[in-house]
C-alpha positions in Angstrom: 52.7 -28.0 4.9 55.3 -27.6 2.0 54.0 -24.1 1.3 54.5 -23.2 5.0 58.1 -24.5 4.9 58.9 -22.3 1.9 57.4 -19.3 3.6 59.3 -19.9 6.8 62.6 -20.3 4.9 62.1 -16.9 3.4 62.0 -15.5 6.9 65.2 -17.3 7.9 63.5 -19.7 10.3 63.9 -23.4 10.8 61.1 -25.0 8.7 60.4 -27.8 11.2 59.9 -25.4 14.1 57.8 -23.0 12.1 55.6 -25.7 10.8 55.2 -27.1 14.4 54.0 -23.6 15.5 51.6 -23.3 12.6 50.1 -26.8 13.3 49.7 -25.9 17.0 47.3 -23.1 16.1 43.7 -23.8 16.9 41.1 -24.4 14.2 40.0 -21.0 12.9 43.5 -19.5 13.3 45.1 -22.4 11.5 42.5 -22.2 8.7 43.0 -18.4 8.4 46.7 -18.9 8.1 46.2 -21.5 5.4 44.0 -19.1 3.4 46.7 -16.4 3.7 49.3 -18.8 2.4 47.1 -19.7 -0.5 46.6 -16.1 -1.3 50.3 -15.4 -1.2 51.0 -18.5 -3.3 48.5 -17.3 -5.9 50.1 -13.9 -5.9 53.5 -15.3 -6.7 52.4 -17.9 -9.2 53.7 -17.0 -12.7 50.9 -18.8 -14.4 48.3 -16.8 -12.4 50.1 -13.6 -13.4 49.0 -14.0 -17.0 45.4 -13.2 -15.9 45.9 -10.6 -13.2 42.2 -9.7 -12.8 41.2 -13.3 -12.1 44.3 -13.8 -10.0 43.5 -10.7 -7.9 39.9 -11.9 -7.4 41.3 -15.2 -6.1 43.6 -13.4 -3.7 40.8 -11.2 -2.4 38.6 -14.3 -1.8 41.4 -15.9 0.2 41.9 -12.8 2.3 38.1 -12.6 3.0 38.1 -16.2 3.9 41.0 -15.7 6.3 39.1 -12.7 7.9 36.0 -14.8 8.3 37.8 -17.6 10.0 39.5 -15.2 12.4 36.2 -13.4 13.1 34.9 -16.6 14.7 37.7 -16.6 17.2 37.6 -12.8 17.9 35.6 -10.6 20.3 32.6 -8.7 18.9 33.3 -5.3 17.4 30.4 -2.9 18.0 30.7 0.2 15.8 28.9 3.3 14.8 26.7 3.5 17.8 24.2 6.3 17.3 20.9 7.8 18.5 18.6 7.9 15.5 15.3 9.3 14.5 14.9 6.8 11.7 16.7 3.7 10.4 16.2 2.3 6.9 18.9 -0.5 6.7 22.5 -1.2 7.4 24.4 2.1 7.2 21.4 4.0 6.2 19.9 6.0 9.1 19.1 9.5 10.2 20.7 10.6 13.4 19.4 13.4 15.7 20.9 16.7 14.8 22.1 17.2 18.4 22.8 14.8 21.2 20.6 16.7 23.6 17.5 15.0 24.9 14.8 15.1 27.5 13.9 12.5 30.2 11.5 9.9 28.8 12.3 10.9 25.2 12.0 8.0 22.7 15.1 7.3 20.6 16.3 4.5 18.3 19.6 3.1 19.3 21.6 1.9 16.2 24.7 -0.2 16.2 26.7 -2.2 13.7 28.3 -5.5 14.7 31.3 -7.3 13.3 33.0 -10.7 14.0 29.6 -12.3 14.8 29.1 -16.1 14.5 26.5 -17.8 12.4 25.3 -21.3 13.0 24.3 -23.5 10.0 20.9 -24.9 10.8 20.2 -26.3 7.3 21.8 -26.5 3.9 20.6 -23.0 3.0 20.1 -21.4 6.4 22.4 -19.6 8.9 21.2 -18.4 12.3 22.6 -15.5 14.3 21.6 -14.6 17.8 22.7 -11.4 19.6 21.7 -10.3 23.0 22.1 -6.6 23.9 22.0 -4.7 27.1 23.0 -1.2 28.1 24.1 0.9 31.1 23.9 4.6 31.5 26.5 6.5 33.6 26.5 10.1 34.7 29.5 12.5 34.5 30.9 11.1 37.7 30.9 7.6 36.4 28.0 6.5 38.6 25.5 4.0 37.2 22.1 5.6 36.9 20.2 3.0 34.7 20.6 -0.4 33.0 18.4 -2.5 30.8 18.4 -5.8 29.0 17.3 -5.4 25.4 15.2 -7.9 23.3 17.1 -10.8 21.8 17.9 -10.3 18.1 17.6 -13.6 16.3 17.7 -13.9 12.6 17.9 -16.6 9.9 19.5 -15.9 6.6 20.0 -18.0 3.5 23.6 -16.9 3.1 26.4 -16.2 5.6 25.8 -12.6 6.7 28.5 -10.1 5.7 26.9 -7.3 7.7 24.8 -7.0 10.8 23.1 -4.0 12.4 20.9 -3.7 15.5 18.1 -1.3 16.3 16.5 -0.8 19.7 13.6 1.5 20.4 14.3 2.9 23.9 13.1 5.6 26.3 15.6 7.6 28.2 15.1 7.3 32.0 12.5 9.5 33.6 14.7 10.5 36.6 17.7 11.9 34.7 18.6 15.4 35.8 20.3 17.9 33.5 23.9 17.0 32.7 26.2 14.8 30.6 25.8 11.1 30.4 27.4 8.0 28.7 25.5 5.0 27.4 27.5 1.8 27.1 25.9 -0.9 24.9 27.1 -4.5 25.5 26.3 -7.2 22.9 26.7 -10.9 23.4 27.0 -13.4 20.6 24.9 -16.3 21.8 26.1 -18.5 18.9 29.7 -17.7 19.6 30.0 -20.1 22.6 31.7 -23.5 22.6 28.2 -25.2 22.6 27.8 -24.2 19.0 31.1 -25.4 17.6 30.2 -27.0 14.3 32.3 -27.2 11.1 31.0 -26.4 7.7 33.0 -26.4 4.4 35.3 -23.5 3.5 33.8 -20.8 1.4 36.2 -21.2 -1.6 38.0 -23.8 -3.6 39.9 -23.9 -6.8 38.2 -25.5 -9.8 39.4 -25.0 -13.4 40.3 -21.3 -12.8 36.8 -20.5 -11.6 35.8 -19.0 -8.3 33.5 -21.4 -6.6 31.9 -19.9 -3.4 30.9 -22.0 -0.5 29.9 -21.3 3.0 32.6 -20.2 5.6 33.1 -22.0 8.8 30.2 -21.4 11.2 32.0 -22.7 14.1 33.4 -20.7 16.9 36.3 -21.7 19.2 35.9 -18.6 21.3 36.5 -19.2 24.9 33.9 -17.9 27.3 31.3 -15.3 26.5 31.7 -13.5 23.2 31.1 -9.9 23.9 31.6 -6.4 22.4 30.8 -2.9 23.6 30.2 0.5 22.2 29.8 3.9 23.9 27.9 7.0 23.1 27.7 10.3 25.0 24.6 12.5 25.3 23.2 15.4 27.3 20.0 15.9 29.2 18.6 19.4 29.1 
């Protein structure tokens, strides 16, 4: 922890106490902090400064590795929830021109998810498993409908950097005219303690080359790993 001690001295702290606090961090948080320290050390290294583009690439990789480690210990982030007519791929979709619908109308519910976990099931395979559900509330906050959505389970050769969900749904038949709010809840099934398994870090230094490896697939998240997103609409 020599690098940690130097960093702590720069903040005017007692090195022993600061190192103790760092070592007390749990797995992903400790690993994330180590990646950040490595990035800072690379940034301040005079030899690395002679090749700034390679140095910057190394720093970016350490920052990404730190973010990946923290993601495993973070709640899900459900973003860009939208009612769509068509979805092509991640970030490429066609929304309805107006958020006004009729009862029983068919729509595609689109959402992007961050901070998800991936479990390594083979040397070249990572599995993700997300369970969605939604609730619909009227303008008074009363629950008018709720549904559990199909389980989204995928296997990818590489650790996923993006994830999007699409659900074909029908708006409830009994909705009267007015304003409503749909709340989507997503649970990361691989984010539970039952799936805590370590894999090698994604990056290592080797003769000034950037060697990519898989990030940690483990999750030290306590309890159910959930995220929510909300979208408003009108029934005419």
